C-alpha positions as CSV (number, residue, x, y, z in Angstrom):
1,M,13.5,11.5,-27.1
2,Q,15.5,11.8,-23.9
3,E,17.7,14.6,-25.3
4,E,14.6,16.8,-25.8
5,L,13.4,16.5,-22.2
6,K,13.9,19.6,-20.0
7,R,15.6,19.3,-16.7
8,F,13.3,19.5,-13.6
9,G,13.8,22.1,-11.0
10,T,12.8,21.7,-7.4
11,A,9.4,23.2,-7.9
12,R,8.6,20.8,-10.8
13,L,9.9,17.8,-8.9
14,L,7.6,18.7,-6.0
15,C,4.6,19.1,-8.4
16,F,5.6,15.8,-9.9
17,C,5.6,13.9,-6.6
18,L,2.5,15.6,-5.2
19,G,0.1,13.2,-6.8
20,F,1.9,10.3,-5.2
21,F,1.6,12.1,-1.9
22,G,-2.2,12.1,-2.4
23,L,-2.2,8.4,-3.5
24,Q,-0.2,7.3,-0.4
25,F,-2.4,9.5,1.8
26,A,-5.5,7.6,0.6
27,W,-3.8,4.2,0.7
28,Q,-2.6,4.8,4.3
29,M,-6.2,5.4,5.5
30,R,-7.5,2.4,3.6
31,L,-4.9,0.1,5.2
32,A,-5.2,1.5,8.7
33,L,-8.9,1.8,9.1
34,S,-10.6,-0.7,6.8
35,G,-10.4,-3.4,9.5
36,P,-12.4,-1.6,12.1
37,V,-15.0,-0.5,9.5
38,T,-15.6,-3.9,8.1
39,E,-15.5,-5.5,11.6
40,G,-18.2,-3.0,12.7
41,L,-20.4,-4.3,9.8
42,G,-20.0,-7.9,10.8
43,A,-16.7,-9.2,9.4
44,D,-14.7,-11.8,11.3
45,P,-11.0,-12.2,10.6
46,L,-11.5,-14.6,7.7
47,I,-14.1,-12.4,6.0
48,Y,-11.9,-9.4,6.5
49,G,-9.0,-11.3,4.9
50,L,-11.2,-12.3,2.0
51,I,-12.4,-8.8,1.4
52,S,-8.7,-7.7,1.5
53,L,-8.0,-10.0,-1.5
54,A,-9.0,-6.9,-3.5
55,G,-5.4,-5.6,-3.1
56,P,-3.5,-8.5,-4.4
57,F,-6.1,-9.2,-7.1
58,S,-5.8,-5.6,-8.4
59,G,-2.0,-5.8,-8.2
60,M,-1.8,-9.0,-10.2
61,V,-4.5,-8.3,-12.8
62,V,-5.2,-4.6,-13.0
63,Q,-1.7,-3.1,-12.7
64,P,0.0,-5.3,-15.4
65,I,-2.8,-4.6,-17.8
66,I,-2.9,-0.9,-17.1
67,G,0.9,-0.7,-17.3
68,A,0.9,-2.3,-20.7
69,L,-2.0,-0.1,-21.9
70,S,-0.3,3.1,-20.7
71,D,2.8,2.1,-22.7
72,R,0.6,2.1,-25.8
73,T,-1.7,5.0,-25.1
74,T,-1.4,7.9,-27.6
75,S,-4.1,10.4,-26.4
76,K,-3.5,14.1,-26.6
77,F,-3.5,14.1,-22.8
78,G,-0.4,11.8,-22.7
79,R,0.3,8.2,-22.0
80,R,0.0,8.1,-18.2
81,R,-2.1,11.1,-17.1
82,P,-5.5,9.7,-18.1
83,Y,-4.9,6.7,-15.8
84,L,-3.5,8.9,-12.9
85,L,-6.5,11.2,-12.8
86,G,-9.2,8.7,-13.6
87,G,-7.9,6.3,-11.0
88,A,-7.8,9.1,-8.4
89,I,-11.4,10.3,-9.0
90,L,-13.0,6.8,-8.9
91,A,-11.0,5.8,-5.8
92,S,-12.0,9.0,-4.1
93,L,-15.7,8.3,-4.7
94,A,-15.3,4.8,-3.2
95,L,-13.3,6.2,-0.3
96,W,-16.3,8.3,0.6
97,I,-18.9,5.5,0.3
98,F,-16.9,2.8,2.1
99,P,-17.1,4.0,5.7
100,N,-20.7,5.0,5.2
101,S,-21.8,1.7,3.7
102,G,-24.1,0.8,6.6
103,T,-25.7,4.2,6.7
104,I,-26.3,4.2,2.9
105,V,-27.9,0.7,2.9
106,N,-30.2,1.7,5.8
107,F,-31.2,4.9,4.0
108,F,-32.2,3.1,0.8
109,S,-33.9,0.4,2.9
110,N,-36.0,2.9,4.7
111,A,-36.6,5.1,1.6
112,F,-37.9,2.3,-0.5
113,G,-39.4,0.2,2.2
114,V,-37.3,-2.8,1.2
115,A,-36.0,-5.2,3.9
116,L,-32.3,-5.8,3.1
117,A,-30.2,-8.6,4.5
118,P,-28.1,-7.7,7.6
119,V,-24.9,-8.3,5.5
120,A,-25.9,-5.8,2.8
121,G,-23.8,-3.0,4.4
122,L,-20.8,-5.4,4.6
123,I,-21.3,-6.4,0.9
124,L,-21.3,-2.7,-0.2
125,A,-18.2,-2.0,1.9
126,G,-16.5,-5.0,0.3
127,I,-17.3,-3.8,-3.2
128,M,-15.9,-0.3,-2.3
129,I,-12.7,-1.9,-1.0
130,W,-12.3,-3.7,-4.4
131,I,-12.9,-0.4,-6.3
132,I,-10.4,1.5,-4.1
133,D,-7.7,-1.0,-4.5
134,A,-8.3,-1.4,-8.3
135,C,-8.2,2.4,-8.8
136,V,-5.1,2.9,-6.7
137,N,-3.3,0.3,-8.9
138,I,-4.7,2.0,-12.0
139,A,-2.9,5.2,-10.9
140,Q,0.2,3.6,-9.3
141,G,1.8,1.7,-12.2
142,P,1.6,4.5,-14.8
143,Y,2.9,6.9,-12.2
144,R,6.2,5.2,-11.8
145,A,6.4,4.7,-15.5
146,L,5.9,8.4,-16.0
147,I,9.5,9.1,-14.9
148,P,11.2,8.0,-18.1
149,D,8.5,9.7,-20.1
150,V,9.0,13.2,-18.8
151,V,12.2,13.3,-16.7
152,P,15.7,13.4,-18.3
153,R,17.7,10.2,-17.7
154,E,20.3,11.9,-15.5
155,Q,17.5,12.9,-13.1
156,H,15.8,9.5,-12.8
157,A,17.4,8.8,-9.5
158,I,16.4,12.2,-8.0
159,A,12.8,11.8,-9.4
160,N,12.5,8.3,-7.7
161,S,13.8,9.8,-4.5
162,Y,11.1,12.5,-4.6
163,L,8.5,9.7,-5.0
164,S,10.0,8.0,-1.9
165,F,9.8,11.3,-0.1
166,A,6.1,11.6,-1.1
167,I,5.4,8.1,0.1
168,G,6.9,8.8,3.5
169,L,5.4,12.2,3.9
170,G,1.9,11.1,2.7
171,S,1.8,8.2,5.1
172,V,3.0,10.3,8.0
173,V,0.5,13.2,7.4
174,A,-2.4,10.8,6.8
175,A,-1.7,8.8,10.0
176,A,-0.8,11.8,12.2
177,T,-3.6,14.2,11.3
178,P,-6.5,12.7,13.3
179,P,-4.6,12.0,16.5
180,V,-2.9,15.4,16.4
181,L,-6.2,17.2,15.9
182,D,-7.7,15.3,18.8
183,K,-4.7,15.8,21.1
184,F,-3.8,19.4,20.5
185,F,-7.0,21.0,19.1
186,H,-9.7,18.7,20.7
187,I,-11.2,18.0,17.2
188,V,-12.4,14.5,17.0
189,M,-12.5,13.1,13.5
190,P,-14.9,10.2,13.1
191,I,-13.7,7.5,10.8
192,P,-16.0,8.6,7.9
193,A,-14.4,12.1,8.1
194,Q,-11.0,10.6,7.9
195,F,-11.8,8.8,4.7
196,L,-13.4,11.9,3.2
197,M,-10.1,13.7,4.0
198,A,-8.2,11.0,2.2
199,A,-10.5,11.2,-0.8
200,T,-10.0,15.0,-1.1
201,A,-6.2,14.7,-0.7
202,F,-6.0,12.0,-3.4
203,T,-8.0,13.8,-6.1
204,G,-6.7,17.3,-5.3
205,A,-3.0,16.3,-5.3
206,M,-3.3,14.2,-8.4
207,L,-5.1,17.0,-10.2
208,V,-2.2,19.4,-9.5
209,T,0.3,16.9,-10.8
210,C,-1.7,16.2,-14.0
211,L,-2.1,20.0,-14.7
212,T,1.5,20.9,-14.1
213,I,3.4,18.0,-15.6
214,K,3.1,17.9,-19.3
215,E,3.6,14.7,-21.3
216,K,4.7,14.4,-24.9
217,Q,2.2,13.2,-27.4
218,F,3.2,9.8,-28.6
219,V,2.1,9.4,-32.3
220,K,0.9,6.3,-34.0
221,E,4.1,5.9,-36.1
222,E,6.1,5.4,-32.9
223,K,3.6,2.9,-31.7
224,E,3.7,0.9,-35.0
225,E,7.4,0.6,-34.8
226,T,7.3,-1.4,-31.6
227,T,6.6,-5.2,-31.5
228,E,5.8,-5.1,-27.8
229,E,2.0,-4.7,-28.4
230,K,2.0,-7.9,-30.5
231,Q,3.3,-9.9,-27.5
232,S,0.9,-11.6,-25.2
233,F,1.1,-10.9,-21.5
234,I,2.4,-14.4,-20.8
235,K,5.3,-13.9,-23.3
236,S,6.1,-10.6,-21.8
237,M,6.3,-12.2,-18.3
238,K,8.5,-15.0,-19.7
239,D,10.8,-12.5,-21.3
240,F,11.0,-10.5,-18.1
241,L,11.9,-13.5,-16.0
242,T,14.4,-14.9,-18.5
243,T,16.3,-11.6,-18.9
244,S,18.6,-12.6,-16.1
245,P,18.7,-15.3,-13.4
246,E,19.0,-12.4,-10.9
247,I,15.5,-11.2,-11.7
248,V,14.1,-14.5,-10.5
249,K,16.0,-14.1,-7.3
250,I,14.7,-10.5,-6.9
251,C,11.2,-11.8,-7.4
252,T,11.8,-14.5,-4.8
253,L,12.9,-12.0,-2.2
254,Q,9.8,-9.9,-3.0
255,F,7.5,-12.9,-2.5
256,F,8.7,-13.5,1.0
257,T,9.0,-9.8,1.8
258,W,5.4,-8.9,1.0
259,I,4.0,-11.8,2.9
260,G,5.8,-10.4,5.9
261,T,5.0,-6.8,5.1
262,M,1.3,-7.3,4.7
263,C,1.1,-9.3,8.0
264,L,1.8,-5.9,9.7
265,L,-0.1,-3.5,7.4
266,L,-3.3,-5.5,7.3
267,Y,-3.6,-6.6,10.9
268,F,-1.9,-4.0,13.0
269,T,-4.9,-1.8,13.7
270,L,-7.0,-4.7,14.8
271,F,-4.2,-6.0,17.0
272,V,-4.1,-2.6,18.7
273,V,-7.9,-2.4,19.1
274,H,-8.3,-5.9,20.6
275,N,-4.9,-7.1,22.0
276,L,-3.5,-3.8,23.3
277,Y,-6.7,-2.0,24.2
278,G,-8.6,-5.1,25.3
279,V,-11.8,-4.6,23.3
280,P,-13.5,-7.9,23.0
281,D,-14.7,-9.2,19.6
282,I,-17.8,-7.2,18.6
283,L,-19.4,-10.3,17.1
284,A,-19.0,-12.3,20.3
285,E,-22.2,-13.2,22.2
286,G,-22.8,-10.7,24.9
287,A,-20.3,-8.2,23.6
288,D,-21.0,-4.6,24.7
289,G,-21.3,-2.6,21.5
290,S,-21.2,0.7,23.4
291,I,-17.8,-0.1,24.9
292,Y,-16.6,-1.2,21.5
293,E,-17.6,2.1,19.9
294,Q,-16.2,4.3,22.7
295,T,-12.8,2.6,22.7
296,R,-12.4,1.9,19.0
297,L,-11.7,5.5,18.1
298,Q,-9.2,5.9,20.9
299,A,-7.5,2.6,19.8
300,T,-7.4,3.5,16.1
301,N,-6.0,6.9,16.9
302,F,-3.1,5.2,18.7
303,A,-2.7,2.8,15.8
304,L,-2.4,5.8,13.5
305,I,0.2,7.4,15.8
306,C,2.2,4.2,15.5
307,M,1.8,4.1,11.7
308,A,2.9,7.7,11.6
309,L,6.0,6.8,13.6
310,F,6.6,3.7,11.3
311,N,6.5,5.9,8.2
312,L,8.4,8.8,9.8
313,V,11.3,6.5,10.5
314,C,11.1,5.3,6.9
315,F,11.1,8.9,5.8
316,I,14.1,9.9,7.8
317,I,16.1,6.7,7.1
318,S,15.4,6.6,3.3
319,I,18.4,8.9,2.4
320,P,20.9,7.1,4.7
321,I,19.7,3.8,3.2
322,G,20.6,5.1,-0.2
323,V,24.0,6.3,1.0
324,L,24.8,3.0,2.7
325,S,23.7,1.0,-0.3
326,T,26.0,3.0,-2.5
327,K,28.9,2.2,-0.1
328,F,28.2,-1.4,0.8
329,G,25.9,-2.7,-1.9
330,N,22.1,-2.9,-2.2
331,K,21.8,-6.5,-1.0
332,K,23.8,-6.2,2.2
333,V,22.0,-3.2,3.3
334,H,18.6,-4.6,2.3
335,A,19.2,-7.9,4.2
336,T,20.2,-6.0,7.3
337,A,17.1,-3.8,7.2
338,L,14.9,-6.9,6.7
339,I,16.4,-8.6,9.8
340,S,15.8,-5.5,11.9
341,M,12.2,-5.5,10.7
342,A,11.8,-9.2,11.7
343,L,13.1,-8.4,15.1
344,A,10.6,-5.6,15.4
345,Y,7.8,-8.1,14.6
346,I,8.9,-10.4,17.3
347,L,9.0,-7.6,19.8
348,L,5.5,-6.5,18.7
349,G,4.1,-10.0,19.1
350,F,5.1,-10.0,22.8
351,A,4.4,-6.3,23.5
352,H,2.0,-5.5,26.3
353,S,2.3,-1.7,26.5
354,Q,2.0,1.3,24.2
355,V,5.7,2.1,24.6
356,E,6.7,-1.3,23.5
357,V,4.4,-1.2,20.5
358,A,5.6,2.2,19.5
359,I,9.3,1.2,19.8
360,A,8.6,-1.9,17.7
361,M,6.9,0.1,15.0
362,G,9.8,2.6,14.8
363,L,12.2,-0.2,14.4
364,A,10.1,-1.8,11.7
365,G,10.2,1.5,9.8
366,I,13.9,0.9,8.9
367,G,13.0,-2.2,7.0
368,W,10.1,-0.4,5.4
369,A,12.4,2.3,4.0
370,S,14.5,-0.4,2.4
371,I,11.6,-2.3,1.0
372,L,10.3,0.8,-0.8
373,A,13.6,1.5,-2.5
374,L,16.3,-1.2,-2.8
375,P,14.4,-4.1,-4.6
376,F,13.4,-1.5,-7.3
377,A,17.0,-0.3,-7.4
378,M,18.3,-3.9,-7.9
379,L,15.6,-4.6,-10.5
380,S,16.4,-1.4,-12.5
381,E,19.7,-2.8,-13.5
382,F,18.0,-5.4,-15.7
383,I,15.1,-3.4,-17.2
384,K,15.1,-2.9,-21.0
385,P,14.5,0.7,-22.1
386,G,11.0,1.2,-23.4
387,S,9.4,-1.5,-21.3
388,E,9.2,0.3,-17.9
389,G,5.4,0.3,-17.7
390,S,5.1,-3.4,-18.5
391,V,8.0,-4.4,-16.2
392,M,6.6,-2.5,-13.2
393,G,3.2,-4.2,-13.8
394,I,4.7,-7.7,-14.0
395,F,7.0,-7.1,-11.1
396,N,4.0,-6.0,-9.0
397,I,2.7,-9.6,-9.3
398,F,5.4,-10.7,-7.0
399,I,4.3,-8.0,-4.5
400,A,0.6,-8.6,-4.8
401,G,0.6,-12.4,-5.2
402,P,2.1,-13.1,-1.8
403,Q,-0.6,-11.0,-0.2
404,V,-3.1,-13.7,-1.1
405,V,-1.4,-15.9,1.5
406,V,-1.9,-13.2,4.1
407,C,-5.5,-12.6,3.2
408,T,-6.4,-16.3,3.2
409,V,-4.0,-18.6,5.1
410,V,-3.0,-16.1,7.8
411,A,-6.6,-14.8,8.2
412,Y,-7.8,-18.5,8.5
413,L,-5.3,-19.1,11.3
414,I,-6.3,-16.0,13.2
415,N,-10.0,-16.9,12.7
416,H,-9.4,-20.2,14.4
417,S,-7.3,-18.9,17.3
418,M,-10.0,-17.6,19.7
419,Q,-9.4,-17.3,23.4
420,T,-12.1,-16.6,25.9
421,L,-11.3,-14.2,28.7
422,P,-13.5,-12.6,31.4
423,Q,-13.9,-9.5,29.2
424,G,-15.0,-11.5,26.2
425,V,-13.7,-13.3,23.2
426,Y,-10.4,-12.3,21.5
427,Y,-8.4,-13.4,18.5
428,H,-4.6,-13.9,18.5
429,W,-3.9,-11.1,16.1
430,E,-0.2,-11.3,17.1
431,Y,0.2,-14.6,15.3
432,A,0.4,-12.5,12.1
433,F,3.6,-10.9,13.3
434,F,5.3,-14.1,14.1
435,I,4.5,-15.5,10.7
436,G,5.7,-12.2,9.2
437,A,9.0,-12.4,11.0
438,V,9.7,-15.8,9.6
439,M,8.9,-14.5,6.1
440,L,11.2,-11.5,6.5
441,L,14.1,-13.7,7.6
442,L,13.6,-15.9,4.5
443,S,13.6,-12.8,2.4
444,A,16.8,-11.6,4.0
445,I,18.5,-14.9,3.2
446,S,17.2,-14.8,-0.4
447,T,18.7,-11.3,-0.8
448,L,22.2,-12.5,-0.1
449,F,22.1,-14.8,-3.2
450,I,21.6,-12.0,-5.7
451,K,24.6,-11.0,-7.8
452,E,24.6,-7.3,-8.3
453,K,26.2,-5.6,-11.3
454,V,29.4,-3.8,-10.4
């Protein structure tokens, strides 16, 4: 089958990665702004963490199942495209509803004369978060598995590099657009408008990819020749982990890495709002809601600027990371990048100014570039042909599973670390960064024990 695949030119490669640009655009908004939205609806740090369990749950359950299903799909639309477009459309609908949850609940309450519980808006927002995360995972796993389906083997590396390009560019554009519009054009985008922009980008970009990238039709005879569909998920996971002892080591480094990574991605915006900008907890007795609303948009815009810088550094450094790993080996470069990210977390935890926070986020972007590429490069040496979808789904468990720790244990610690100042009550959001730094250092140590193929 590989011999029949046509080589991709630059235009086709750009069309191929455009859907991932939209996916990352939406995911960036979800990560950066879900904290302020749920907090405004009444969520404390622990409730926010529990709502955020949607991400790891979807990664551990939805993506492996969808990855395996997409391996076996034989529709006339292809194996992967139904999941790509279906996930994008459903996620986009939830992205629109999520920041408007409180307004929607109030509308139905007034329209039907039904007194709803004060937490009804938060419950609806929580449901939308779960739908968003599930649908992003429905699209994400089959997207990576699409490469061996449509791209010639000799172009797999360049296709993956284009996906990395799309990840970086999507994150930068998503994070930079609202503050840039505010700063240079005096256009203030409310948070609901930012989510609507993300929804439009996700569906529009994925639609272009699905219409321009054609898949082969996989007939039933090919499906019947494989024994993979007769295997249970548990057996597939066991086979994956026993393929090589190095796979277990790679999964171990991913476990520590993603505890550390999510400590930043999940709590950074709330750290900026409360610790850097000094906005007291909105739930605290006597908190001034008007001050919170006035400052929140300014703080979230700065957080988005920092996230744009974080992803811009990742975008710029991704190619040098690849060059250095070719020269010195994946594990040495990856361990170095993880250490630099841990140092950035420590700086961030002690930062008291916007400049210090921005510098720390830029430094952390080096580690982020490595995290998005080198573990997958190390894993690819041990993947059996024909099992790409299933393997990516199973491997994602070791990315999603550690996030449960961040959403529960870390959230619990923050929730029980209040401090009362003259301005109001604050949480120690910076504790997440110190925990993350320790996890990244453990991940760097784990990386050094991997034996790479020469």
